[in-house]
Structure formats: structure tokens, C-alpha cells
C-alpha positions as CSV (number, residue, x, y, z in Angstrom):
1,X,-4.6,-0.2,17.0
2,X,-6.5,-2.5,14.7
3,X,-4.4,-5.0,12.9
4,X,-4.4,-4.4,9.1
5,X,-6.2,-7.4,6.6
6,X,-3.5,-9.1,4.6
7,X,-4.6,-8.3,1.0
8,X,-1.9,-10.3,-0.8
9,X,1.4,-12.4,-0.3
10,X,3.8,-10.2,-2.9
11,X,4.2,-7.1,-4.0
12,X,2.2,-5.6,-6.6
13,X,4.5,-3.5,-9.5
14,X,3.4,0.2,-10.4
15,X,4.3,2.5,-12.5
16,X,4.5,6.0,-10.9
17,X,5.0,9.6,-12.3
18,X,6.8,12.2,-11.1
19,X,4.5,14.8,-9.5
20,X,1.4,12.6,-9.3
21,X,-0.1,12.0,-6.2
22,X,-0.9,8.4,-5.0
23,X,-2.6,7.1,-2.0
24,X,-1.4,3.2,-0.6
25,X,-4.0,1.3,1.2
26,X,-3.3,0.9,4.7
27,X,-5.9,-1.6,5.6
28,X,-6.1,-4.1,3.7
29,X,-9.8,-4.2,2.2
30,X,-9.3,-2.0,-1.2
31,X,-10.2,-3.9,-3.8
32,X,-8.1,-1.7,-5.8
33,X,-4.6,-3.1,-4.1
34,X,-2.5,-1.5,-3.8
35,X,-4.1,1.5,-3.8
36,X,-6.6,3.2,-1.5
37,X,-10.5,2.9,-2.8
38,X,-11.9,4.2,0.2
39,X,-12.8,0.9,1.8
40,X,-11.4,2.4,5.5
41,X,-14.3,4.5,5.9
42,X,-15.5,3.7,9.5
43,X,-12.1,2.0,10.7
44,X,-9.3,3.8,12.4
45,X,-7.0,3.4,9.2
46,X,-6.0,6.0,6.6
47,X,-4.5,5.9,3.5
48,X,-0.5,6.8,3.2
49,X,-0.4,9.7,0.4
50,X,2.6,10.4,-1.1
51,X,3.6,12.4,-4.2
52,X,5.9,10.7,-7.0
53,X,9.6,12.5,-6.8
54,X,10.4,10.7,-10.4
55,X,9.0,8.8,-12.8
56,X,9.8,4.8,-11.8
57,X,8.5,1.3,-11.2
58,X,7.9,0.6,-7.3
59,X,6.9,-2.5,-5.7
60,X,4.2,-2.0,-3.5
61,X,3.4,-3.9,-0.4
62,X,0.3,-5.8,0.0
63,X,0.5,-8.0,3.0
64,X,0.5,-4.6,4.9
65,X,3.5,-5.8,7.4
66,X,6.3,-3.9,5.7
67,X,8.5,-1.8,8.0
68,X,8.7,0.5,4.9
69,X,4.9,1.7,4.6
70,X,3.9,1.5,1.2
71,X,6.8,-0.4,-0.2
72,X,7.5,-4.0,-0.1
73,X,10.4,-4.7,2.4
74,X,10.1,-8.5,2.0
75,X,8.1,-9.0,5.3
76,X,5.2,-11.2,3.4
77,X,7.9,-14.0,3.4
78,X,7.5,-14.5,7.1
79,X,3.7,-14.9,7.3
């Protein structure tokens, strides 16, 4: 499996709204981090789509090394 590009070394806070679907970038190539902009086309990566179950602020991973895909787990601290 290919290794994603490290897009950043800190999470990005995102306000999500209940019922909306979000596509988290898994490849690290998106210019709209942490969300997908379609830059993965032609690679083996696909975005991680999820629908928010509540309205809140979440911290999304940009290093792509998280063990909790989409959400920051502090993995960027060991890069």
C-alpha cells in the first residue's frame, strides 16, 4: 500500500453539522486539508466519508498517521 503524504503536523479544527456528510482526505494531496478535493484520483487512495451525528467542533488529522482515521490522535508528535 502507498504511503500518504504528510499534509501538516498539527490538526485542523472543523465545525461539523449534524446530518452533513464530510470526506476526509486520506492521501495528503488535497489543497483543501483536511477535506478531500479529488486530488487522490489516479492513486489507490479514496476519501473517508462520514456523516456527522451531532453538531460540534472536531480536530481532524493532517499528518495522515492517525490510528483513528479522520481524527487527530497525536501521531504527528512522533513524525
